[in-house]
N, C-alpha and C positions, 0 to 999 in steps of 0.2 A: 228790667228783670235781672237780678244778680245770679252769677253762676253758682254761688254758694247757697242759693236758696234751696231749702229741702224739697220744694216742689220740682225743681229741675233735676235733683238727684233721683227722686223716686219715679219720675215720669220720663226721663231721658237717659241719664247715665246708667242707671241700674239695669233697664232692659237691654241696653247696648252691651253691657258687661256680660249679661247672661247669654246673649247671642254669641258673643266672642268665645265664652267658655264652652258653649255647646258645640260650636264649630271646631274648637281645638280638640275636644273630646272625640268628635266624629272623625276628624283627621287622624287622630291617634289610632282609633279603631280600624280605619281603612288601611293605615300603614301596617298595623300588626297583621291584618288579614292578607295584605299584599305579600308581606314577608312569609306568612304561612303557605300561601299558594305558591310562591316562588320556590320554597323548600320542597313542596310536594312535586312540583314540576321537575326540579333537579333530581329528586329521588326516582321519579318515574322514568325519566330519560336514562338514568343510570341502569335501571332494570331492563329497559328496552335494548340498550346497548349491549348489556351482558347476554341478552337472549338473541342477539344478532339482528335487531330491528332498528338500529340507529340509522336514520335517513341521511347518511353521509353521501357525498358525491360519488365515492367509490361504490357504496352499496347500491345507489341508484343505477350506476352504470352496469353493475353485475346483474341487477334485476332486469334491466333493459335487454342485456345480452341473453338472459334466460328466456325472456318472452319472445325474442326473435327466434331462438332455437325451437321453442315450442310451436311457434307459428309455422316455421318451415317444416317441422315434423308433421303438423296437422295438414298442411297443404300436400305434402308427399303422400300421407295416408289417404287423403281425399282422392288424389290422382290414382293411387293404386286401386281403391275400391271401385273406380269407374272403368278400369281397363277391361275386366272380364265382361261387364255389362255391354261394352262397346264391341265385343267380339261378334262377327256376323252371325255365328251360330245362335247366340243369345238374342242379339238385337233384332234379327229378322224373324224370330219365332215367338218372342215372349208375349205378344199380343194376339197370337193365333191359337185356335184350339189344337191340342196335341194330336198329331197324326202318326200312329205307330209305324205305318208303312214308310212314310217319309223319313222318320227317325232311323229306322233300320237300314234304309237305303243309304242315308248319309253316313251312318256308322260303318257300313260295309265298304263304302268308297274310301273313307279315311283309313280304315284298317288295311286295305289293299295298297294305298299309296305309301303307308308307313312300312309295310312289308317290302315293297320295292326299294324304298330308300335304305332300309336296314340291310337288305341283301347287298346293295352296292357298297355300303359302309362296313360289311362283314360283321354285322351285329345280329345275334340270334334273338329274334323278337318272339316272345311266347304268345300263343293265341290269347292269353288272358289280357293282353294289352288293351283290347277293346271288347272282348267277349264278356267281361264282367259287367258291361253296361247293357246286356241283353234285356229284353222286355221284362218289366217288373210291374205288376198291376198296382202295387202299393205306391209306385211313383207316378203313375199315369195322371193323377190329379194335380201334379206339380211339374208341368212340362218345362218351365223355366229352369228348374233344377236339373232336369235331364239334359237339356241342351248345354247348360253350364258344365256339367260333369263330362260331357263329350268333348267340349272345348278344352277342358283341363287335361283329359286323357291324351288328346292330340298334342298339346303343348309339351307335356312331360315326355312322351315317347319321342317327339322330335328332338328334344334336347339330349336324350340318351343316345340317339343316333348321331347327332352332331358331335357329342363327346367320344363316339366310337367305343362305347363300353363293349364287353364281351357278350353278356346276356342281359335281357330286360324282361321283367314280368310284373304285371299289376297284381296287387293283392286285394282280396275281398275284405271289406265291402265299402264302396264309396259312401260317404255320409255328408249330411248337411247340418251345420250348427248355427242356431240363431244367436245373435249378440244383442243383448238389451242392457240398459242401465238397471232395470229391476224387472221382476217377473211380470208385473202388470203394465209395463211401459212398451211403447212401439218398438219394432225391430229396427235397430240402427244399421246393421249389416248382417249378411250371412256368410259363413265360411264353407266353401266347397272343399271338403277334405278328400285326399286321394293318397293311396299307399302303394309303393312300388319297391322292388328289390332289383339291384343291378350287381353284376360281377364283372371283373376285368382287371387290366393293369391298374396299379394304384393311381398312376397319374391320370388315367382315363376316368376312373371313378371320382377322383377329386375334381376333374373338369366338369363332370355331370353335376356334382353338388353345387359348384360355383354357378353353373348355368341356371340351376333352379333358383338360387338366391338372387342372382344379379341379372340374369338374362344375357343375351348376346348384344342387345342394343338398348338404348335408354327407354324406348317405347315398349319394350317387351314386358309381358306379364311377369310379375315376380311372386314368388311363393314364400310363405312363412313356414318355418319348420316346427311341427308339433312334436316330432319324434325322429331321432336319428341314431342308428346303430351302425358303426363301422367295424369290420372285422378284417384281419389280415393273417394269412397263413405264413408264419415265419420260418417254417421248416421245409416242407416239400415244394412249396411255390411261394418264395418270399416276395415276389413282385406282384402277386395277385391279391386282390382285395374285394370285399363285397360291402354293399351299403343297403340298409333297409330304412326307408324313410316314410314318414307320414307328413304331408305338406297340406297347406290350406291356401286357397285363393279367396279374396274378398269379393262378394257380390252384393251391391246395395239393393235394397228392396225396390220393386218397380213403383213408378209413380201412380199407376192404376192397376187394379187386379187384372190378370190376363183373362181373355174370353174363356168362359167355361170353367174357371177356377173359383174356389171359394173366396169371399171377400176378406175373410180373416186368415192370418197365417196359420198353417198347420204345424203340429208339433215337429220338432227337428228329429232327424234320424239319429241313431246312436253313433257315437264316435267309434271308429274302428279300433 
């Protein structure tokens, strides 16, 4: 068989040439598509970089640092929300039916100890320091809140005495606020709010504010300030100041509903 034979051309060379041409055209199409995609990728990366999303090593380090700070903050918050729940007044009574006589006895004992300590520190402790927690039928169905409020009242009064302010009084009315991600979502935590007013030397009032925010020891309960008003008389008594504060302590929801309490959370009290 000769190579120049028409049969060889039609049945061998021509199909091969067609395949080569098709492959060349396909390669050209893929090359153009690759070039287009490469251009799109370059453009998108430029847009991301302009928006601050360029995944550079520096950006990844900054993101890692941010996540570490957020994690540390979350751990600190989790620790704070558990401190009030671990207070013996809350821990030892939250799963028991509310006994008004027991509560009033404990309140009276704490008030007497606070008055004794205040007298020794020369702090004028108003009766309202604990009297505002007197029996309230509306709160009887939520004993855990009552014991948490008593623990908060004890802590705040103790810090005012430690700071040696001149006068201390609690302002009505203690309140509870529920924290949720949405109205129909479970309670994440509760805020036990408490309001007080102190007067005294400016340095003593400042010490009291710092003790509320930081505590005297790392394990102390810390409060979040909802409201703070500082006043200072710069004429007749330049060294005297007063502070009116509303603070909140975090109380996580109980794992199980307390005995004798409704299974569903009750509406929160109004903020003072």
